[in-house]
C-alpha positions as CSV (number, residue, x, y, z in Angstrom):
1,M,0.0,0.0,0.0
2,L,2.8,2.4,0.8
3,V,4.4,1.8,-2.6
4,V,1.1,2.5,-4.3
5,L,0.5,5.7,-2.3
6,A,4.1,6.8,-3.0
7,A,3.6,6.2,-6.7
8,L,0.4,8.2,-6.7
9,W,2.2,11.0,-4.9
10,G,5.0,10.9,-7.4
11,A,2.6,11.0,-10.3
12,A,0.7,14.0,-8.9
13,A,3.9,15.9,-7.9
14,G,5.6,15.1,-11.2
15,A,2.6,16.6,-13.1
16,L,3.4,19.9,-11.4
17,V,7.1,20.0,-12.6
18,P,6.9,20.8,-16.4
19,R,5.9,24.5,-16.1
20,A,8.6,25.2,-13.5
21,A,11.1,23.3,-15.6
22,Y,10.3,25.5,-18.6
23,R,10.5,28.8,-16.6
24,F,13.8,27.8,-14.9
25,S,15.4,26.6,-18.2
26,V,17.3,29.8,-19.1
27,P,21.0,30.8,-19.2
28,P,22.4,32.3,-15.9
29,E,22.4,35.8,-17.3
30,E,18.7,35.8,-18.2
31,P,15.6,36.2,-16.0
32,W,13.2,33.4,-15.5
33,R,10.8,32.9,-18.4
34,E,7.6,34.7,-18.3
35,H,6.2,33.9,-21.7
36,C,5.5,30.7,-23.6
37,P,7.3,30.2,-27.0
38,G,4.3,31.9,-28.7
39,G,4.7,35.0,-26.6
40,H,1.8,34.6,-24.2
41,P,2.2,35.1,-20.5
42,V,2.9,32.0,-18.4
43,R,0.9,32.2,-15.1
44,G,2.2,30.4,-12.1
45,W,5.0,28.0,-11.6
46,L,3.4,24.6,-11.1
47,G,1.4,22.5,-13.6
48,R,1.5,21.5,-17.2
49,A,3.5,23.4,-19.7
50,R,0.6,24.2,-21.9
51,C,-0.7,27.5,-23.4
52,A,-4.4,27.7,-24.1
53,E,-3.9,30.8,-26.3
54,C,-1.5,28.9,-28.5
55,A,-3.8,25.9,-28.7
56,D,-6.6,28.2,-29.8
57,A,-4.2,29.9,-32.3
58,R,-5.1,33.3,-30.9
59,P,-2.7,36.2,-31.7
60,A,-1.0,37.8,-28.7
61,P,-0.9,41.5,-29.2
62,D,1.9,43.3,-27.3
63,A,3.5,39.9,-26.5
64,R,7.2,39.5,-26.4
65,P,8.1,36.1,-27.9
66,A,10.6,34.3,-25.7
67,P,13.2,32.3,-27.7
68,D,13.3,28.7,-26.7
69,T,16.1,26.6,-28.2
70,T,15.6,23.6,-25.9
71,A,11.9,23.0,-25.5
72,V,9.9,21.0,-28.1
73,V,7.0,23.2,-29.0
74,R,3.8,21.2,-29.7
75,R,1.8,23.8,-31.6
76,A,-1.3,21.7,-32.2
77,S,-2.1,21.3,-28.5
78,G,-0.4,24.4,-27.2
79,G,2.2,22.3,-25.3
80,Y,5.7,23.3,-24.7
81,G,8.6,22.2,-22.5
82,P,8.8,18.6,-21.1
83,R,5.8,16.4,-21.5
84,T,3.7,16.1,-18.4
85,A,2.8,12.4,-18.8
86,L,6.5,11.4,-19.1
87,V,7.7,13.5,-16.2
88,S,4.8,12.3,-14.0
89,F,5.5,8.7,-14.9
90,V,9.2,8.9,-14.1
91,T,8.6,10.7,-10.8
92,A,6.0,8.0,-9.9
93,L,8.6,5.3,-10.6
94,L,11.2,7.0,-8.5
95,C,8.9,7.5,-5.6
96,A,7.7,3.9,-5.7
97,G,11.3,2.7,-5.6
98,I,12.0,5.0,-2.6
99,A,9.0,3.6,-0.7
100,A,9.9,0.0,-1.5
101,A,13.5,0.5,-0.1
102,T,12.7,2.7,2.9
103,D,9.4,1.0,3.9
104,T,7.6,2.8,6.8
105,R,10.6,4.4,8.4
106,P,9.9,8.1,9.0
107,E,12.6,9.4,6.7
108,V,10.6,8.2,3.7
109,A,8.6,11.4,3.9
110,V,11.7,13.5,3.3
111,W,12.8,11.4,0.4
112,L,9.4,11.6,-1.3
113,L,9.4,15.4,-0.9
114,L,12.8,15.6,-2.5
115,A,12.1,13.3,-5.5
116,P,10.1,15.9,-7.6
117,V,12.9,18.4,-6.8
118,G,15.5,16.0,-8.2
119,V,13.4,15.5,-11.3
120,L,13.0,19.3,-11.8
121,L,16.8,19.9,-11.4
122,T,17.6,17.0,-13.8
123,V,15.3,18.4,-16.5
124,V,16.6,22.0,-16.1
125,D,20.3,20.9,-16.2
126,L,19.8,18.7,-19.2
127,R,18.1,21.6,-21.0
128,V,20.4,24.5,-20.2
129,R,23.3,23.1,-18.1
130,R,22.1,25.1,-15.1
131,L,21.2,24.2,-11.5
132,P,19.4,27.2,-10.1
133,D,20.5,28.4,-6.6
134,I,16.9,29.0,-5.7
135,L,16.4,25.2,-5.9
136,T,19.7,23.7,-4.7
137,L,20.5,25.8,-1.6
138,P,17.1,25.9,0.0
139,S,16.6,22.2,-0.7
140,A,19.9,21.4,1.1
141,A,18.9,23.5,4.1
142,A,15.4,22.1,4.2
143,T,16.6,18.6,4.0
144,L,18.9,19.0,7.0
145,A,16.1,20.7,8.9
146,L,13.6,17.9,8.1
147,L,16.1,15.2,8.9
148,G,16.7,16.9,12.2
149,L,13.0,16.5,13.0
150,V,13.0,12.9,11.7
151,S,15.9,12.1,14.1
152,L,13.5,12.8,16.9
153,V,10.9,10.3,15.7
154,P,11.2,6.6,16.8
155,E,12.2,4.0,14.3
156,H,14.3,6.2,12.1
157,T,17.5,4.4,10.8
158,G,19.8,7.2,10.0
159,H,21.9,9.8,11.8
160,W,21.5,13.6,11.6
161,S,25.1,14.2,12.6
162,S,26.5,12.1,9.7
163,A,24.0,13.9,7.3
164,A,25.4,17.3,8.4
165,L,29.0,16.1,8.1
166,G,28.2,14.6,4.7
167,T,26.9,17.9,3.6
168,L,30.2,19.6,4.6
169,A,32.4,16.9,3.2
170,L,30.7,16.5,-0.2
171,G,30.4,20.2,-0.6
172,A,34.1,20.7,0.2
173,G,35.1,17.9,-2.1
174,Y,33.2,19.2,-5.0
175,Y,34.4,22.7,-4.4
176,L,38.0,21.4,-4.5
177,L,37.3,19.7,-7.8
178,W,35.8,22.8,-9.2
179,R,38.8,24.9,-8.1
180,I,41.1,22.4,-9.7
181,N,39.2,22.2,-13.0
182,P,36.5,24.9,-13.3
183,G,35.9,23.9,-16.9
184,G,35.0,20.3,-16.0
185,M,32.4,21.1,-13.4
186,G,29.9,24.0,-12.8
187,F,29.6,25.7,-9.5
188,G,26.0,24.7,-9.5
189,D,27.2,21.1,-9.0
190,V,29.1,22.2,-5.9
191,K,25.9,23.6,-4.4
192,L,24.0,20.5,-5.4
193,A,26.6,18.4,-3.7
194,L,25.5,20.0,-0.4
195,L,22.0,18.4,-0.9
196,A,23.6,15.2,-2.0
197,G,25.8,15.0,1.1
198,A,22.8,15.5,3.4
199,V,20.8,12.7,1.8
200,L,23.6,10.2,1.4
201,G,25.2,11.1,4.8
202,W,22.0,10.1,6.6
203,Y,22.8,6.5,6.1
204,G,26.5,6.8,6.8
205,W,29.9,7.2,5.0
206,G,29.6,4.0,3.1
207,T,26.5,5.4,1.4
208,V,28.2,8.7,0.7
209,L,31.1,6.9,-1.0
210,L,28.8,4.6,-3.0
211,G,26.5,7.4,-4.2
212,T,29.4,9.7,-5.1
213,L,31.3,7.1,-7.1
214,T,28.1,6.0,-8.9
215,G,27.5,9.5,-10.1
216,F,31.0,9.9,-11.4
217,V,30.9,6.5,-13.1
218,L,27.6,7.2,-14.8
219,G,28.8,10.6,-16.0
220,A,32.0,9.1,-17.3
221,L,30.1,6.3,-19.2
222,Y,27.8,8.9,-20.7
223,G,30.7,11.1,-21.8
224,W,32.7,8.3,-23.3
225,T,29.6,7.0,-25.1
226,L,29.2,10.4,-26.8
227,V,32.9,10.3,-27.8
228,L,32.6,6.8,-29.2
229,L,29.5,7.9,-31.2
230,R,31.4,10.9,-32.4
231,R,28.8,13.3,-30.9
232,A,31.4,14.9,-28.6
233,D,35.1,15.0,-27.9
234,R,37.1,14.9,-24.7
235,K,36.7,18.6,-24.2
236,T,32.9,18.7,-24.6
237,A,31.2,19.8,-21.5
238,I,28.2,17.7,-20.3
239,P,25.6,18.4,-17.6
240,F,26.8,16.6,-14.5
241,G,23.8,17.3,-12.3
242,P,21.7,14.5,-13.6
243,F,24.4,11.9,-12.9
244,L,25.1,13.3,-9.5
245,I,21.4,13.0,-8.8
246,A,21.3,9.5,-10.2
247,G,24.2,8.5,-7.9
248,V,22.3,10.0,-4.9
249,Y,19.2,8.0,-5.8
250,A,21.2,4.7,-6.2
251,G,23.0,5.3,-2.9
252,L,19.7,6.2,-1.2
253,L,18.0,3.0,-2.3
254,I,20.9,0.8,-1.3
255,G,21.4,2.7,2.0
256,A,17.7,2.6,2.9
257,Y,17.4,-1.1,2.0
258,A,20.5,-2.1,3.9
259,A,19.4,-0.1,7.0
């Protein structure tokens, strides 16, 4: 029952991600998007990425078209940005996996709240190679705060102290990598590492190591695959955030299951 409820939560939360993903998917020097690709105002941050005006083929007087080089515009239905059904389905699967691994332990609530955030960050980073500070830093702080509350609830299986230390350790480690090779990693990845350290650290240092290594291995495999397919070379930059998040998810599942 818990897995089913978690999947339903993931489906509902994932359905709210596409509009935010579209609005956040801009280069660092540009403001958040306020118009659909057809130039009509986008109202709110949560929900489907769909424009009723575009679907009705209505002209938009005084509209300022916003260029969108990453979203696939579906003119017939007025859709733009990531597809709601796909994002909802993926989020539901992730939440179901979390519930299956964590069971009824209280920290499952924190992981289910974070799953849609991870999906949102993944979509944005894949589109524009950006991890917005407004998502990463508050999420890291909120995770530590929520885990602090969970540590007061009976039957939890992690440790808040190791989560806090994991935040500092992983943040410092990624910062060092960024200082050594700024072209190989964005500073947004450093800030995302704070969140990753809190999640992985909850289950101990073994989970921190496992999740971190998994992220780097997945990123390396993806990069070398592009090179072998001649779609990139060794100097081509790739978005690392999705692989960092994938490593966190893998570490979380194994850490929760083992606990």
